[in-house]
C-alpha positions in Angstrom: 0.0 0.1 0.2 1.5 4.1 -0.7 2.1 5.4 2.6 1.1 8.7 0.3 -2.4 10.9 1.6 -3.8 10.6 -2.0 -6.4 13.0 -1.3 -4.1 15.3 -0.2 -1.4 15.1 -2.7 -4.9 16.9 -5.1 -5.8 18.8 -1.6 -8.8 16.9 -2.8 -11.3 15.0 0.7 -11.8 11.2 0.3 -14.9 11.6 -1.2 -14.4 13.6 -3.1 -16.2 13.4 -6.1 -14.5 11.7 -9.8 -15.6 15.4 -11.4 -14.1 17.7 -8.3 -10.9 14.9 -8.7 -10.0 15.6 -12.6 -10.5 19.4 -11.3 -8.2 19.6 -8.6 -5.8 16.7 -10.7 -6.1 20.0 -14.1 -5.7 22.6 -12.0 -2.3 21.1 -10.3 -1.5 19.6 -13.4 -1.2 23.3 -15.4 0.6 25.1 -12.3 3.3 22.3 -12.3 3.5 20.8 -15.5 6.8 20.3 -17.2 5.5 22.5 -20.5 5.2 26.0 -18.0 8.4 25.3 -15.9 10.6 23.9 -18.1 14.4 22.0 -16.6 12.6 22.8 -13.4 13.0 19.4 -11.3 11.5 20.8 -8.6 8.2 21.5 -10.0 8.6 17.8 -12.7 8.9 15.6 -9.4 5.9 17.1 -8.1 3.9 17.1 -11.2 4.9 13.1 -11.1 3.1 13.2 -7.4 -0.3 15.1 -9.1 0.3 12.6 -12.1 0.2 9.4 -9.7 -2.6 10.5 -6.9 -5.0 11.1 -10.2 -4.2 7.5 -12.0 -4.7 6.1 -8.6 -8.5 8.2 -7.6 -9.4 8.3 -11.0 -10.1 4.7 -11.7 -13.0 3.7 -9.9 -11.3 0.4 -8.9 -7.7 1.4 -8.5 -10.0 3.8 -5.7 -12.0 1.9 -4.0 -8.8 -0.8 -3.7 -6.4 2.2 -2.0 -9.3 3.9 0.3 -10.4 0.2 1.7 -5.8 -0.2 2.3 -5.3 2.6 3.8 -8.9 3.4 6.1 -10.2 -0.3 6.8 -7.1 -2.4 6.9 -8.8 -5.1 8.9 -7.6 -8.6 8.4 -6.5 -7.1 4.5 -3.5 -8.4 3.5 -1.7 -6.4 1.3 2.4 -6.0 1.7 2.8 -2.9 3.5 5.4 -0.5 3.4 7.9 0.4 6.4 6.4 2.7 8.8 7.9 5.8 8.0 11.6 6.7 10.2 13.3 10.0 11.7 16.3 8.8 8.9 13.7 8.2 6.7 11.6 12.0 6.8 16.2 13.1 6.2 16.4 12.0 2.7 13.3 12.7 1.6 14.4 16.6 3.2 18.3 15.9 1.6 16.2 14.6 -1.9 14.8 17.8 -1.6 17.7 20.1 -0.9 19.7 17.9 -4.1 16.8 19.0 -6.7 17.1 22.1 -5.1 21.0 22.9 -5.8 20.1 21.6 -9.3 17.3 23.6 -10.1 18.0 27.6 -11.6 16.3 29.3 -9.0 15.9 32.3 -11.4 13.2 29.7 -12.7 12.4 27.6 -10.4 8.7 27.0 -9.9 8.6 28.2 -5.5 5.1 26.4 -5.5 6.6 23.8 -5.8 9.9 23.6 -3.1 7.0 25.0 -1.2 4.3 22.0 -1.7 7.5 20.0 -1.0 8.1 21.2 2.3 4.5 21.1 3.4 4.1 16.9 2.0 7.9 16.6 4.0 6.1 18.5 7.2 3.0 17.2 7.4 1.3 16.3 10.5 2.7 12.4 10.7 5.8 13.3 9.8 5.5 15.4 13.0 4.5 12.8 14.8 7.4 10.5 13.9 9.6 12.3 14.9 8.5 13.9 18.2 7.7 10.3 19.2 11.4 9.3 18.2 12.6 12.0 20.0 16.1 11.8 17.9 17.8 15.1 18.3 20.8 15.1 15.7 19.3 13.7 13.3 16.0 17.0 14.1 18.3 19.6 13.4 20.2 18.3 10.6 16.1 18.1 9.1 15.7 21.8 10.1 19.2 22.6 9.2 18.4 21.0 5.6 15.6 21.8 5.4 16.6 25.6 6.6 18.7 25.7 3.2 16.3 24.3 0.8 14.6 27.8 1.5 17.3 30.0 0.6 15.7 30.1 -2.8 12.2 31.1 -1.9 10.7 34.8 -1.4 9.8 36.2 2.0 5.9 35.5 1.2 6.6 31.3 0.4 9.5 32.0 2.9 7.0 32.5 4.8 4.5 29.8 4.3 7.5 27.1 4.6 9.2 29.0 7.7 5.1 28.0 9.5 5.9 24.6 8.3 9.5 24.1 9.8 8.9 25.7 13.2 7.2 22.2 13.7 10.5 19.7 13.6 11.1 19.3 17.4 14.6 20.6 18.5 15.7 20.8 22.2 17.1 23.8 21.8 15.6 27.4 21.3 14.7 27.8 17.0 12.7 31.1 16.7 16.4 34.1 16.3 17.1 31.5 13.9 14.2 31.2 11.7 14.1 35.5 12.5 17.0 35.7 11.3 16.0 34.4 7.5 12.6 36.2 8.2 14.4 39.4 8.7 17.5 38.4 5.4 14.3 38.0 3.5 12.0 41.1 3.9 15.5 42.5 2.9 15.9 41.2 0.0 11.9 41.7 -0.8 12.5 45.4 -0.3 15.2 45.7 -2.5 14.1 44.0 -5.3 10.7 46.3 -4.6 12.6 49.4 -4.8 15.3 48.1 -7.2 13.3 48.6 -9.9 12.5 52.0 -9.8 15.7 53.2 -8.8 16.6 52.1 -12.4 13.8 54.5 -13.4 15.4 56.9 -12.0 18.2 56.7 -13.4 16.9 56.2 -16.8 15.1 59.2 -16.2 18.1 60.7 -14.7 20.6 60.0 -17.1 18.1 60.6 -20.2 17.5 64.7 -18.2 21.3 65.1 -18.6 22.2 63.5 -22.4 18.9 66.0 -23.0 20.4 69.1 -21.2 24.2 68.9 -22.5 22.6 68.4 -25.9 20.8 72.2 -25.9 24.1 72.9 -25.0 
């Protein structure tokens, strides 16, 4: 049985109608399709998950089988995947970081990165980290996900931090996250005013050239 929550991936309820599932798939596919995100490995990874979820949930028999295995497992025989572990979550975090490193930060679909982070730090995984309480691994997950957030702009970074701050750490992580928010805010302010400064400089140069030309 797949450990993935296909309903969560498509952002639909377990009782969603076939039409609702189709509409959710089309909406997400439009956002993450490789044709719209060329050479963006993150978007491609998210699209594959969306396509996998749609393949299962759009097929009546596959959906019934998935639904039964996920919600009604009593006396039902199937090869169950291993339970998630802190090490497994860390490996997934490292995969995300690797995808970020391989992507062009200027062409990256930031929603795709945010999608991956939220999937990684879903409630079930965070509960595993809390229960196992392996602080060195939790710290590595925290550091890895934080590093993966480097390409995110201020708004998306805030959204990612909502997930990152759920990682259980023994030491205070508030200062680290506050520092990241501050840096992203400053970068956002610079991006916001950079174009205005460029326009002002261009107008000043035009005025100087016009004045010199009149002489």
